MIDOSE-1310 file (N, C-alpha, C; in nm, 2 decimals, decimal comma, always signed):
residues 206
mlga	+2,32/+0,08/+2,08/+2,21/+0,01/+2,01/+2,10/+0,10/+1,97; +2,08/+0,21/+2,05/+1,97/+0,30/+2,01/+2,01/+0,38/+1,88; +2,14/+0,41/+1,87/+2,19/+0,48/+1,75/+2,17/+0,39/+1,63; +2,20/+0,26/+1,64/+2,19/+0,17/+1,53/+2,04/+0,16/+1,49
aihg	+1,95/+0,15/+1,59/+1,81/+0,14/+1,56/+1,76/+0,26/+1,49; +1,80/+0,38/+1,53/+1,76/+0,51/+1,47/+1,81/+0,51/+1,32; +1,93/+0,47/+1,31/+2,00/+0,46/+1,17/+1,91/+0,37/+1,08; +1,87/+0,25/+1,13/+1,80/+0,16/+1,06/+1,66/+0,22/+1,02
llla	+1,59/+0,28/+1,11/+1,46/+0,34/+1,09/+1,47/+0,45/+0,97; +1,57/+0,54/+0,99/+1,58/+0,65/+0,89/+1,62/+0,59/+0,75; +1,71/+0,50/+0,75/+1,76/+0,44/+0,62/+1,64/+0,36/+0,55; +1,57/+0,29/+0,63/+1,46/+0,21/+0,57/+1,35/+0,30/+0,52
fgli	+1,32/+0,41/+0,59/+1,22/+0,50/+0,54/+1,26/+0,57/+0,41; +1,39/+0,60/+0,41/+1,45/+0,66/+0,29/+1,44/+0,57/+0,16; +1,45/+0,44/+0,19/+1,44/+0,34/+0,08/+1,30/+0,31/+0,03; +1,21/+0,31/+0,13/+1,07/+0,26/+0,10/+0,98/+0,37/+0,06
lplg	+1,01/+0,50/+0,09/+0,93/+0,61/+0,05/+0,91/+0,63/-0,10; +1,01/+0,63/-0,18/+1,00/+0,65/-0,32/+0,89/+0,56/-0,38; +0,82/+0,61/-0,48/+0,71/+0,54/-0,55/+0,77/+0,41/-0,62; +0,72/+0,30/-0,59/+0,77/+0,17/-0,65/+0,65/+0,08/-0,67
vqnv	+0,68/-0,03/-0,74/+0,57/-0,12/-0,78/+0,51/-0,18/-0,66; +0,59/-0,22/-0,56/+0,53/-0,27/-0,43/+0,43/-0,18/-0,37; +0,47/-0,05/-0,36/+0,39/+0,05/-0,30/+0,25/+0,07/-0,38; +0,27/+0,08/-0,51/+0,15/+0,09/-0,59/+0,05/-0,03/-0,57
fvfn	+0,11/-0,15/-0,57/+0,03/-0,27/-0,56/-0,05/-0,27/-0,43; +0,03/-0,25/-0,32/-0,04/-0,26/-0,18/-0,14/-0,15/-0,17; -0,11/-0,03/-0,21/-0,21/+0,08/-0,20/-0,33/+0,05/-0,28; -0,32/+0,00/-0,40/-0,44/-0,04/-0,48/-0,52/-0,15/-0,42
qgaa	-0,46/-0,24/-0,35/-0,54/-0,35/-0,29/-0,61/-0,29/-0,17; -0,55/-0,20/-0,10/-0,62/-0,13/+0,01/-0,74/-0,05/-0,04; -0,72/+0,02/-0,15/-0,82/+0,10/-0,20/-0,94/+0,02/-0,26; -0,91/-0,09/-0,31/-1,01/-0,18/-0,38/-1,10/-0,25/-0,28
grkl	-1,05/-0,27/-0,16/-1,13/-0,34/-0,06/-1,21/-0,25/+0,03; -1,33/-0,30/+0,07/-1,42/-0,22/+0,16/-1,36/-0,23/+0,30; -1,29/-0,34/+0,33/-1,23/-0,36/+0,46/-1,08/-0,39/+0,45; -1,01/-0,35/+0,55/-0,86/-0,36/+0,54/-0,82/-0,51/+0,53
rral	-0,90/-0,59/+0,60/-0,86/-0,73/+0,60/-0,85/-0,80/+0,46; -0,93/-0,74/+0,37/-0,93/-0,79/+0,23/-0,79/-0,77/+0,16; -0,71/-0,67/+0,21/-0,58/-0,65/+0,16/-0,47/-0,72/+0,24; -0,51/-0,79/+0,34/-0,41/-0,85/+0,43/-0,31/-0,95/+0,35
pail	-0,36/-1,03/+0,26/-0,26/-1,11/+0,18/-0,15/-1,03/+0,12; -0,19/-0,92/+0,05/-0,09/-0,84/-0,01/+0,01/-0,77/+0,09; -0,05/-0,72/+0,20/+0,03/-0,65/+0,30/+0,13/-0,75/+0,37; +0,08/-0,86/+0,41/+0,16/-0,96/+0,48/+0,27/-1,02/+0,39
taav	+0,23/-1,05/+0,27/+0,33/-1,11/+0,17/+0,44/-1,01/+0,14; +0,40/-0,89/+0,12/+0,50/-0,78/+0,09/+0,59/-0,76/+0,21; +0,54/-0,76/+0,33/+0,62/-0,73/+0,45/+0,71/-0,85/+0,48; +0,66/-0,97/+0,46/+0,74/-1,09/+0,49/+0,85/-1,10/+0,38
gdti	+0,82/-1,07/+0,26/+0,92/-1,07/+0,15/+1,03/-0,97/+0,18; +0,99/-0,85/+0,22/+1,09/-0,75/+0,26/+1,18/-0,80/+0,37; +1,12/-0,86/+0,47/+1,19/-0,91/+0,59/+1,29/-1,01/+0,54; +1,25/-1,10/+0,45/+1,35/-1,20/+0,40/+1,47/-1,14/+0,33
lill	+1,44/-1,04/+0,25/+1,54/-0,97/+0,17/+1,64/-0,90/+0,27; +1,58/-0,84/+0,37/+1,67/-0,76/+0,47/+1,76/-0,86/+0,54; +1,70/-0,97/+0,59/+1,78/-1,07/+0,66/+1,89/-1,13/+0,57; +1,86/-1,16/+0,45/+1,96/-1,21/+0,36/+2,07/-1,11/+0,33
avlg	+2,03/-0,99/+0,32/+2,13/-0,88/+0,30/+2,22/-0,86/+0,42; +2,16/-0,86/+0,54/+2,24/-0,84/+0,66/+2,33/-0,96/+0,69; +2,28/-1,08/+0,65/+2,36/-1,20/+0,68/+2,46/-1,23/+0,57; +2,46/-1,15/+0,46/+2,55/-1,16/+0,35/+2,52/-1,26/+0,25
vsvl	+2,41/-1,33/+0,26/+2,38/-1,44/+0,16/+2,35/-1,38/+0,03; +2,27/-1,27/+0,02/+2,22/-1,21/-0,10/+2,33/-1,15/-0,19; +2,46/-1,14/-0,14/+2,56/-1,09/-0,21/+2,59/-1,17/-0,34; +2,54/-1,29/-0,34/+2,56/-1,38/-0,46/+2,49/-1,31/-0,58
vlsw	+2,38/-1,24/-0,56/+2,31/-1,17/-0,67/+2,41/-1,08/-0,75; +2,49/-1,01/-0,67/+2,59/-0,92/-0,73/+2,70/-0,99/-0,81; +2,73/-1,11/-0,77/+2,85/-1,18/-0,82/+2,81/-1,26/-0,95; +2,68/-1,30/-0,96/+2,64/-1,38/-1,07/+2,56/-1,29/-1,17
swlk	+2,63/-1,25/-1,28/+2,57/-1,16/-1,37/+2,45/-1,22/-1,44; +2,45/-1,35/-1,47/+2,34/-1,42/-1,54/+2,22/-1,42/-1,45; +2,23/-1,42/-1,32/+2,12/-1,42/-1,23/+2,05/-1,28/-1,24; +2,13/-1,18/-1,24/+2,08/-1,04/-1,25/+2,00/-1,03/-1,38
ivlf	+2,05/-1,08/-1,49/+1,98/-1,07/-1,62/+1,84/-1,15/-1,62; +1,84/-1,27/-1,56/+1,72/-1,34/-1,54/+1,62/-1,27/-1,46; +1,67/-1,20/-1,35/+1,58/-1,13/-1,26/+1,52/-1,01/-1,34; +1,60/-0,94/-1,42/+1,55/-0,82/-1,49/+1,44/-0,87/-1,59
aaga	+1,47/-0,98/-1,66/+1,38/-1,02/-1,77/+1,25/-1,07/-1,71; +1,26/-1,15/-1,60/+1,13/-1,21/-1,54/+1,06/-1,09/-1,47; +1,13/-1,00/-1,41/+1,06/-0,89/-1,34/+0,99/-0,80/-1,44; +1,05/-0,78/-1,56/+0,98/-0,69/-1,66/+0,85/-0,76/-1,71
vfmv	+0,85/-0,89/-1,73/+0,74/-0,97/-1,77/+0,62/-0,95/-1,67; +0,66/-0,97/-1,54/+0,56/-0,96/-1,44/+0,50/-0,82/-1,43; +0,59/-0,72/-1,45/+0,54/-0,58/-1,44/+0,44/-0,55/-1,55; +0,47/-0,60/-1,67/+0,37/-0,58/-1,78/+0,24/-0,65/-1,74
yigw	+0,24/-0,77/-1,69/+0,12/-0,84/-1,65/+0,04/-0,77/-1,54; +0,12/-0,72/-1,44/+0,05/-0,65/-1,33/-0,01/-0,52/-1,37; +0,06/-0,45/-1,46/+0,01/-0,33/-1,51/-0,12/-0,35/-1,59; -0,12/-0,46/-1,67/-0,24/-0,49/-1,74/-0,36/-0,52/-1,65
tiwr	-0,33/-0,60/-1,54/-0,43/-0,63/-1,45/-0,49/-0,51/-1,38; -0,41/-0,41/-1,34/-0,45/-0,29/-1,28/-0,53/-0,21/-1,38; -0,49/-0,20/-1,50/-0,56/-0,12/-1,60/-0,70/-0,18/-1,63; -0,70/-0,32/-1,64/-0,83/-0,39/-1,66/-0,93/-0,36/-1,55
dasa	-0,88/-0,35/-1,43/-0,96/-0,32/-1,31/-1,02/-0,18/-1,32; -0,93/-0,09/-1,37/-0,97/+0,05/-1,38/-1,08/+0,06/-1,49; -1,08/-0,03/-1,59/-1,17/-0,02/-1,70/-1,30/-0,09/-1,68; -1,32/-0,15/-1,56/-1,44/-0,22/-1,52/-1,56/-0,12/-1,52
pasa	-1,68/-0,16/-1,55/-1,79/-0,07/-1,54/-1,81/-0,01/-1,40; -1,85/+0,12/-1,40/-1,87/+0,19/-1,27/-1,96/+0,11/-1,17; -2,06/+0,05/-1,23/-2,15/-0,02/-1,14/-2,09/-0,14/-1,07; -1,98/-0,19/-1,12/-1,91/-0,31/-1,06/-1,84/-0,27/-0,94
gpsg	-1,80/-0,14/-0,93/-1,73/-0,09/-0,81/-1,59/-0,15/-0,81; -1,51/-0,10/-0,71/-1,37/-0,15/-0,70/-1,37/-0,30/-0,66; -1,28/-0,37/-0,71/-1,27/-0,51/-0,67/-1,12/-0,55/-0,65; -1,09/-0,59/-0,53/-0,95/-0,63/-0,51/-0,93/-0,77/-0,56
lpak	-0,80/-0,81/-0,58/-0,77/-0,94/-0,63/-0,80/-1,05/-0,52; -0,82/-1,17/-0,56/-0,84/-1,28/-0,47/-0,71/-1,30/-0,39; -0,72/-1,36/-0,27/-0,61/-1,37/-0,18/-0,49/-1,44/-0,25; -0,51/-1,54/-0,32/-0,40/-1,62/-0,38/-0,33/-1,53/-0,49
kqmv	-0,40/-1,45/-0,57/-0,34/-1,37/-0,66/-0,27/-1,25/-0,60; -0,32/-1,20/-0,49/-0,25/-1,09/-0,41/-0,11/-1,14/-0,37; -0,11/-1,27/-0,32/+0,02/-1,32/-0,27/+0,12/-1,35/-0,38; +0,07/-1,40/-0,49/+0,16/-1,42/-0,60/+0,21/-1,29/-0,66
fals	+0,13/-1,19/-0,67/+0,17/-1,06/-0,73/+0,27/-1,00/-0,63; +0,23/-1,00/-0,50/+0,32/-0,94/-0,40/+0,46/-1,00/-0,40; +0,46/-1,14/-0,41/+0,59/-1,21/-0,42/+0,67/-1,17/-0,54; +0,60/-1,15/-0,66/+0,67/-1,12/-0,78/+0,72/-0,98/-0,78
vtfl	+0,65/-0,88/-0,72/+0,70/-0,74/-0,72/+0,81/-0,73/-0,61; +0,82/-0,83/-0,52/+0,93/-0,82/-0,42/+1,06/-0,89/-0,47; +1,04/-1,02/-0,51/+1,16/-1,10/-0,54/+1,20/-1,10/-0,69; +1,11/-1,04/-0,78/+1,15/-1,02/-0,92/+1,16/-0,87/-0,95
npha	+1,20/-0,80/-0,85/+1,23/-0,65/-0,87/+1,38/-0,63/-0,84; +1,46/-0,64/-0,94/+1,60/-0,63/-0,92/+1,65/-0,50/-0,85; +1,58/-0,39/-0,88/+1,62/-0,27/-0,81/+1,60/-0,27/-0,66; +1,49/-0,33/-0,62/+1,46/-0,35/-0,48/+1,56/-0,44/-0,41
ildt	+1,60/-0,55/-0,48/+1,70/-0,64/-0,43/+1,83/-0,58/-0,42; +1,87/-0,51/-0,53/+2,01/-0,45/-0,53/+2,01/-0,33/-0,43; +1,90/-0,26/-0,41/+1,90/-0,15/-0,31/+1,92/-0,21/-0,17; +1,85/-0,32/-0,14/+1,86/-0,39/-0,01/+2,00/-0,44/+0,02
igvi	+2,06/-0,50/-0,09/+2,19/-0,55/-0,07/+2,29/-0,44/-0,05; +2,28/-0,34/-0,15/+2,38/-0,23/-0,16/+2,37/-0,13/-0,04; +2,25/-0,11/+0,01/+2,23/+0,00/+0,11/+2,22/-0,06/+0,25; +2,12/-0,15/+0,27/+2,10/-0,20/+0,40/+2,21/-0,30/+0,44
gtss	+2,24/-0,39/+0,34/+2,34/-0,49/+0,37/+2,48/-0,43/+0,40; +2,51/-0,33/+0,32/+2,64/-0,26/+0,34/+2,64/-0,18/+0,47; +2,53/-0,11/+0,50/+2,53/-0,03/+0,62/+2,54/-0,12/+0,74; +2,48/-0,24/+0,74/+2,48/-0,33/+0,85/+2,63/-0,37/+0,89
lgyt	+2,72/-0,36/+0,79/+2,86/-0,41/+0,82/+2,92/-0,32/+0,93; +2,87/-0,20/+0,95/+2,93/-0,12/+1,05/+2,89/-0,15/+1,20; +2,80/-0,25/+1,21/+2,76/-0,29/+1,34/+2,78/-0,44/+1,37; +2,80/-0,47/+1,50/+2,81/-0,61/+1,54/+2,72/-0,64/+1,66
ggak	+2,70/-0,77/+1,69/+2,63/-0,81/+1,80/+2,49/-0,75/+1,81; +2,45/-0,69/+1,93/+2,32/-0,64/+1,96/+2,29/-0,52/+1,87; +2,39/-0,44/+1,84/+2,37/-0,32/+1,76/+2,33/-0,36/+1,62; +2,39/-0,46/+1,57/+2,35/-0,51/+1,43/+2,21/-0,56/+1,43
waft	+2,16/-0,63/+1,53/+2,03/-0,68/+1,53/+1,93/-0,57/+1,56; +1,97/-0,46/+1,63/+1,88/-0,35/+1,65/+1,86/-0,28/+1,52; +1,97/-0,26/+1,44/+1,96/-0,20/+1,31/+1,87/-0,28/+1,22; +1,89/-0,41/+1,22/+1,81/-0,50/+1,13/+1,66/-0,50/+1,17
lati	+1,63/-0,51/+1,30/+1,49/-0,51/+1,34/+1,42/-0,38/+1,31; +1,50/-0,27/+1,32/+1,44/-0,14/+1,29/+1,40/-0,13/+1,15; +1,48/-0,18/+1,06/+1,45/-0,17/+0,91/+1,33/-0,26/+0,88; +1,32/-0,37/+0,95/+1,21/-0,47/+0,92/+1,08/-0,40/+0,98
lvsw	+1,09/-0,34/+1,09/+0,97/-0,27/+1,15/+0,91/-0,17/+1,06; +1,00/-0,09/+0,99/+0,96/+0,01/+0,90/+0,88/-0,05/+0,79; +0,92/-0,16/+0,73/+0,85/-0,23/+0,62/+0,71/-0,27/+0,66; +0,70/-0,33/+0,78/+0,57/-0,37/+0,82/+0,47/-0,26/+0,85
mwff	+0,52/-0,15/+0,92/+0,44/-0,04/+0,94/+0,40/+0,03/+0,81; +0,49/+0,04/+0,72/+0,47/+0,11/+0,60/+0,36/+0,05/+0,51; +0,37/-0,08/+0,50/+0,27/-0,15/+0,41/+0,13/-0,15/+0,47; +0,12/-0,17/+0,61/-0,01/-0,15/+0,67/-0,07/-0,01/+0,66
glal	+0,02/+0,09/+0,67/-0,02/+0,23/+0,66/-0,06/+0,26/+0,52; +0,01/+0,21/+0,42/-0,02/+0,23/+0,28/-0,15/+0,17/+0,24; -0,18/+0,05/+0,29/-0,31/-0,01/+0,26/-0,42/+0,07/+0,33; -0,40/+0,11/+0,45/-0,50/+0,19/+0,52/-0,53/+0,32/+0,45
agkt	-0,42/+0,39/+0,40/-0,44/+0,51/+0,32/-0,53/+0,48/+0,20; -0,50/+0,37/+0,13/-0,58/+0,33/+0,01/-0,72/+0,31/+0,05; -0,74/+0,24/+0,16/-0,88/+0,21/+0,20/-0,96/+0,34/+0,23; -0,89/+0,43/+0,30/-0,95/+0,56/+0,33/-1,00/+0,64/+0,21
igsl	-0,91/+0,64/+0,11/-0,94/+0,71/-0,01/-1,05/+0,64/-0,09; -1,04/+0,50/-0,09/-1,14/+0,42/-0,16/-1,28/+0,44/-0,09; -1,29/+0,45/+0,04/-1,42/+0,47/+0,11/-1,48/+0,61/+0,08; -1,40/+0,71/+0,05/-1,45/+0,84/+0,03/-1,49/+0,85/-0,12
drgg	-1,43/+0,77/-0,21/-1,46/+0,78/-0,35/-1,58/+0,68/-0,38; -1,70/+0,72/-0,35/-1,81/+0,63/-0,36/-1,84/+0,59/-0,51; -1,82/+0,68/-0,60/-1,85/+0,64/-0,74/-1,74/+0,57/-0,81; -1,62/+0,56/-0,74/-1,51/+0,49/-0,80/-1,43/+0,56/-0,91
vllr	-1,47/+0,69/-0,93/-1,41/+0,77/-1,04/-1,26/+0,79/-1,01; -1,23/+0,84/-0,89/-1,10/+0,87/-0,84/-1,01/+0,75/-0,85; -1,07/+0,63/-0,80/-0,99/+0,51/-0,79/-0,96/+0,46/-0,93; -1,05/+0,47/-1,03/-1,02/+0,43/-1,16/-0,91/+0,52/-1,22
ginr	-0,91/+0,64/-1,19/-0,80/+0,73/-1,24/-0,67/+0,69/-1,17; -0,67/+0,66/-1,04/-0,55/+0,62/-0,97/-0,49/+0,49/-1,03; -0,59/+0,40/-1,06/-0,55/+0,27/-1,12/-0,48/+0,29/-1,25; -0,54/+0,37/-1,34/-0,48/+0,39/-1,47/-0,34/+0,46/-1,46
asal	-0,33/+0,55/-1,37/-0,20/+0,61/-1,35/-0,10/+0,51/-1,29; -0,15/+0,42/-1,20/-0,06/+0,32/-1,15/-0,02/+0,22/-1,25; -0,11/+0,19/-1,34/-0,07/+0,09/-1,45/+0,04/+0,15/-1,54; +0,02/+0,28/-1,57/+0,12/+0,35/-1,66/+0,26/+0,35/-1,59
ivwg	+0,26/+0,38/-1,45/+0,38/+0,38/-1,38/+0,45/+0,24/-1,38; +0,37/+0,13/-1,36/+0,42/+0,00/-1,36/+0,48/-0,04/-1,50; +0,41/+0,00/-1,60/+0,46/-0,03/-1,74/+0,59/+0,05/-1,77; +0,59/+0,17/-1,71/+0,72/+0,25/-1,73/+0,83/+0,18/-1,66
maiy	+0,81/+0,13/-1,54/+0,91/+0,06/-1,47/+0,95/-0,07/-1,54; +0,86/-0,14/-1,61/+0,89/-0,26/-1,69/+0,98/-0,22/-1,80; +0,95/-0,11/-1,87/+1,04/-0,06/-1,98/+1,18/-0,03/-1,93; +1,19/+0,04/-1,82/+1,32/+0,07/-1,76/+1,39/-0,05/-1,71
mlyt	+1,32/-0,15/-1,66/+1,38/-0,27/-1,62/+1,44/-0,35/-1,74; +1,37/-0,35/-1,85/+1,42/-0,41/-1,97/+1,54/-0,34/-2,02; +1,54/-0,21/-2,02/+1,65/-0,13/-2,06/+1,77/-0,16/-1,98; +1,75/-0,17/-1,85/+1,86/-0,19/-1,75/+1,92/-0,33/-1,78
gvaa	+1,83/-0,43/-1,81/+1,87/-0,57/-1,83/+1,96/-0,58/-1,96; +1,91/-0,51/-2,06/+1,99/-0,51/-2,19/+2,13/-0,44/-2,17; +2,13/-0,33/-2,09/+2,26/-0,26/-2,06/+2,35/-0,36/-1,98; +2,29/-0,44/-1,89/+2,37/-0,53/-1,81/+2,44/-0,64/-1,90
vn	+2,37/-0,68/-2,01/+2,42/-0,78/-2,10/+2,54/-0,72/-2,18; +2,52/-0,59/-2,22/+2,63/-0,52/-2,30/+2,74/-0,48/-2,21
């Protein structure tokens, strides 16, 4: 069981470390708030969303995404639209007057956006199915649950740590100049991901 847990920890860190829309969004919410609790809706929603995806992958339910090509196309299209909107929201926040200071999204919007970047991100879904789901097949019983819980633990720790890192940087950047630069860069990254998502969706049709 210990070996399965270590495998799950390392695998989950490898998947979650690369820069992604989820990471950008949670970091920005942490940076925009004066207190970490203001980013809790984004943190908890992203972590719960990842937990659901991991459980579905391990239980084999999410394999349907791979077998229904039309569903993948819908996910890519909807995901791209949400990425464009999220990028615009981040860019708009970066363009706010300096006197306004950083402003995190309201709790409801944080939850909606966190859900969209989790469940409308085909690459995240396919990575979860293809990597975590497939890797879990090598375990049974207690070892399988140790592997699963380890991957879930990494998600929760990562999102809390990411928001905390954002808050730390935000508190040091009193004038908001650095944060506005980070937000603009984040918006460009999100838009780039949207373009790539559209390209991948078109390729899937062909």
